[in-house]
N, C-alpha and C positions, 0 to 999 in steps of 0.2 A: 504493499499500500504506499502511496505517495506520503512522504514524511509530513508534509503540511496537512494533509487530510487526517493522519493519525493524530497530530497535535490538536487540530480543531475539533475532532470527535471527542477527544479526551476533555477539552474545555467544555463542549456541550454537555458531556456526562456530568461535569461538576456544577452544572447550572450557571456557568459564567459568574462565578462568585465574586470575581474582582471587578470593581466598578470604578470608572474615572472620578476622581474627586475634584477635578479642576473645573472651573466655570467654562461653559461652552462659548465658543467664539461665534460672532456673526459670520455666516457663510452661505453660499449658494447650495441648497440641499441637493441639487442635481449634479453638482460637479465633484469629481475625484472621489466617488463613492462606490464605484464598481470594481470588481476583481480585475477586470481587464485594463484597469488604469490605477492600480493600487500604489500607495507610496512605496518608494524603494527602501529597502534595508541596505545600507552601506556599511561593510565591515570596517569599522575604524581601526587602523593599524592592523587590519586582518579580520576583525570581526569576532575573534576569540581572544583578544589581548587581555580580557578579564580573567582568563583561565591560563594562558600560555604566554611566554615571552613574545613581545610584539614583533611584527615584521619578519616572521619566519615562515617558511613554507609550511611548517606544521600548524602554526596559527592561522595561516590563510586557508589551509585545507579543512581545519576544524570550523572556521567561520563559514565556509561553504557548506559543510555538513550540518551546521545549525540553521542554515537557510538564507544566508546573505545573498543578495542579488549581485552586489559588486564588492570587491576587495580593494582596500586602499593601500597601495605602496607609496610611502613618502620617499622621495628621490634625492640622493646626494651623489657626488662624483668622487671616484677614486683618482689617485695620482695618475694612473694610465687611462683615464677617461671613460671608465665603465660606470653605469648607473646601478647603484645598489639601493636596497630598501632599508633606510634608517630614518628615524624621526628628526634627527639633527645631523649636521656635519660632524658634531662632537660625539664621539663614540663612548665617552667615559660612563655614562649612566645606563646604556642599553646593551653593552657588551662586557666581557671579562678582560678587556684589554689592559686595565690597570694592574691586573694580577700576573701578566705574562712578562717575565724579565727580559725577553729578547726585544721588547718594544718600549722599555722603560725610558729610553732617551728620546722618544718621540713626543713626550708630553711637553706642551708649551702653551703659551697664552696668545690668542689671536683677537682681533677686533671683529666680532660678529655682529653685524647690524648696529655698529656704534658702541657696542658693549664688550669691555675686556672679558674674554671667556677662556677659562683654563681647561685643558683636557687633552684628548687625543683626536686628531681630525682626519677624516676619511681621505682627504686630499694628500695626506702624507703617507698613504699606504697604497701599494698596488693591489690589484684584485687577488693575486696569489696570496698576499699577506692578509688580506681581509678574510680569506677562506680559513685562516688559521684561528680566527676569533670565533667565539661562541656567544650567543645572545643571552641576556639576563633579563628578569622581570624588573621593570623600572619603578613600579609601584610597591613600596615596602609592605603594604598590608595585603597584597596578593600572594598567591602560591609561589614560593621560591624554589620548589623542588625540581623544576625543570631547567634551572640555571645551568649554563655550560653544556647543554645537550645539543642545541640546534645551531646550524650555520647561519650566516648572513647571506641572503639570496640577492641575485641580480634581478633587474627588471626583466630581462629575457627569461629567466626561470619562473618568475611570477606569471608571466603571460602564458608560458607553456603549461603551467599548472592550471590556470583558469580555462584554457582550451580543453585540456584533458578531462577536467572535472565537468565541464559542460557536456561532453560526450557521455561521461559515466552517469551524470545526474539527469540527462535528458532535459536540460533546461539551459537557458542563456545566462552565463556568468561573466561579468565584465570586470574591468579594472578602472580605478579612480585615482590615478597618480597625482601627487602634489609636488611641484617644484619647490623645493625647500631653499629659502634664502637665495633667490636668483641673482640678485645684485652682488652678494658676496661671491658667488661662483663665478660670475662674469669678471670680478675684480681679480681672482686668482688664476684666470685663464682657462677655466673649466665651465664654460656656459652650458646650461642644462637643456635649453630648448631644442636645439637642432639634434642633440644626441637623442633626446626623447623621441622626436619625430622620425629619426632614423630607425630606432628600434621598432616603433609602431609600423612603420612603412614595411620593414622586413617581415613583420608578423601579419601583414595584410590588414592592418587595423588603423591606417591613417586616412579615414574617410568619415563622412557624416554619419552613416549608419553603423559604424563600428560600436562595439560595446565598451565605449571609452568616454570618460569625462577627464578633463585636465583642469586642475585647481591651483590657485595661488593666492597668497595674501598680498602680493604686489600686483600693480596694474600694468606697468610697462611691458613686462614679459608676456602678459596675456594679450595685449595689443599687438605685440610682435607675432605671437603664435597665430592670431586671427589672420594675419597676412600670409601665413604659410600653410594653414591646414583648415579643414571644415569640421574637425573633431569638436565636440561640445566643450565649451569652456565655462568655468564657474569662478566667480569673484568671491574669495573668502573675506570675511569681515570680522575683525577681532576687537578686543578692548582689554583693559587691564584687570578690572574688578567691577563688582556691583556695589554701590553705595547703600547705606541703611534704608534710604527712601526708595530704592529700586532704580534709580538713575545710574548711568554707567560712568566708571572712572577711567580716564584716559591718561594715566601716568606712563611716561616713556619707559621702555621702547614700544609699548603697546598702544600708542596713540594714533598712529597713522601708517600706511604702507611705507616700507623703507625706501622704495624709489622716489616717494614724495619728499623724504628727508634729503636725499642726495640732490634732488632737483629743485630744492627750496620751495616746494608747492605748499601753500597754506592748506589747512583743513584737518579733519580728523576721520577716523574710520567711519564714524557715525554719519558723515556727509554722504557717503556711498549709498545710504539707505533712505535718504530723503527722496521725495519725488524727482527733483532735479538730478540727484546722484544716481538714482536707478535709471533714469533716461540716459545718462552718460554710460553706465554699465551696459545697457542694451546695445550700445554702439559696437562693443567688442566681445561680449560674453552672452552666454545662453541662460545664465542664472546666477544666483547668489548663494553663498554658503555662510550664513551669519551665526555667530555665537548665539546660543538659544535665548539668552535674556533679551536680546533685541526683539524677539517675537512675543514671548510671554515672560515679563519681568517678575521679580519678587522683591518684597521689602521685609525688614526685620519686624518680627511680631512685637518687640519691644526694644527701646533704645536707651542706653545708659552711656552718658558721657560721650555722645556722638557716635557710639558703636552699637552693634547688635548685642542684646543681652542674652544670657544663657536661660532661655525660657524653659527648655526641657529639664534643666537641673542636672545634666550629666557631666558638668565640669568643663565642657568645651563648647565653642561657639561655631557652628557650621550651618549648612543648609536647612537642617531640621528646625532651626530657630527663625526661619523665614516663611512667609506666606505668599502665595501667588497673587499678582495683580492682574487686571484685565489684559487681554492680548492687545498688542499694538496694531497699527494699520499696515505694517511692512509687508505682510503676506498679500493682502488685498491689492496694495499698490504695485507689488511686483507682478502679480498675475494680470493685472490690467495691461501690463506691457509685454506679456507673454514670457516672463522670466520664471524659471524654475526656482524653488526655494528648498534648500537641503541644509538644515541646521545641524550643528554639532555641539558638544559630544554628550551622548547619552550613556550613563553608567549606572550600576545597580547597587553600589554600596550605600548604606544607610545615610552616612554623612553627606552624600552628594545628592540627596533627594530632599526637595523643598518640603517643609512640614505639611503642606496642604496634601501631598500625596500619601500620607499616613504610612510611610515606610514601604510602600508598594511600588516598584519601578514600573510596572504595567501601567499604573495610573498616569505616570508622566508621559509615556508613549501615547497613550489615548488622548491626553489633552492636546498634544501637538498634531496627532492625526486629525482630530476634530477641528483644529484651527486651520487645516488645509494644507499642510506641508506636503511636497511632492516626494519627500524622501528624508532620511536622517542618518547620521553617523552614530553607530553604536559599538561599544567594546564588548557587548553581549548580545550577539545576533539572535540567539535563541529567544530572549525575552522580547526583542523587538518584533520578531516574527510572530510570536504568540499574541502580542498585543495587536498586531495588524490583523491577525485572523479574527480576533474578537471584534475589531472595528468593521471588518467587512461583513461579519455575521449580522451586525446591527444594521448596516446600511444597504446591503445588497442581497435580496431574497434569492436571486438566481445562484449566488454563491453558496448560500445555506443549502439549497436543493441539490446543488452539485455535490457537496460534501455527503449529504445524506444518502444520495443515490449512487454514490461510489464512482462517479465519473471524475476524469482528470479536470481539475479546476484551472483553466488556463489564465495566465496573467501576461499582459504585455506592458511592461513598465517603461519602455523606451518611446 
C-alpha cells in the first residue's frame, strides 16, 4: 500500500484527534485545497535532519522515505571547484574535521559576509579531502549516535539519489538547492551559479519543467541565474529575531541581502515582502521563501523588563512563552502576483513550537497550510506529510474517497 495512504488511514482510524489550534486565515476556499495541487513538503537539509546528520545521502534518503517531495542540498564549493552539500562554507559544526589531526593546520578565520568567522572552510579542501570527513549532528539536543558515520555528498550524488528514488518510489522527487553565500564564493574565485547550472545541465535538469527550485538569500545571483536558466527561482527572506511584540528584529548581519551590503543599497529584508518589493521579486524569481514569522507572527504572552517572561515556569524562555498573532497579508499579496510562497523552517522540538500550538507540531503545519502556503521546509518530513494528509482530508472529498477506496491518490505539486 502506498505509504501516504497507510498514514492517512491510520489518521482516520484515530479519528483525527489532532486539531489546529491556530486562528484560520482569510483565504479563497476554492484555491489550493485539492490533492492535485497540495502544498509541497520540502526536506530541509534533507527532510530527516531532525533524526540524522544533515546533508548526507542517508538523511536525504530517509527524508524521501518519510514523504518529502523535494530534498534541499545547500551548496558550497571545494578548492577544486566541486559543489558539495553543506549548510555553510565553514565545516566546523557539521563535520568531524576539528577532530582530524591531518587537517588541524587548516583552521583559520575568514570574513564571511562581513563577519570574522573561525573554522575550517570547504574552499581549503579538495573533494578527495572532503571525502575523508564525516558528518555530525549540529543540533546538540538531537540524536548524536550517527556522528562520524556518513560522508559528505556532492550535488551530483544528491541528484543521482533523487532520480533513483523517484524510480523506486514511483513518484517525482526533486531537489531544492540553495547557493550559500554567493558573494563570498565569488570573492574567492569559486562562483557557484555556473557550476550549479553545469551540473543541472549534465543531469538533464536545466529547464523549466525540471524538478528543481534554486533559492538564495541574495538577489544579484538570482538575477544572474534568470538570464541563464528557466529553472524556477526562489528569493529567500531572513531576519535576525522576533521582538516581544511580534515585530521583526533586523540586527546585522541578518538585516539585508549581503549583495545589498556590498553594493551600498539601502533597505532591509522586509522590503522584499512589501507590495513594491514583491513586484520587484516577480521580475526575476518565481516565488519567495520567507522566514515563517513574516507570515504568521507571534508575541510574548507576558513581558518583563522589555523581554519575554517565563510564562510556562520551566526556567527558560522560548517559543512556548509566545502566542500567535493574526496572519499577515504577505501570502495574499504574493499570490496576486503569481508568486509561490515556501516558508521555513518547521521543527518538532517543544521549545520551537509557539505556545498556541499546545506542544503539537502538527498544529503548526495545519495553521500554515490553512493560511495558503504553497509548500514549506521541514526537518521532520513525516510530520509535515501527516499534517498535509489531514489538511487534504478536511478540504478535498475526492482525496478522502480515494484513500478509502484504495486507489492511488495522485498529486501534482509542480
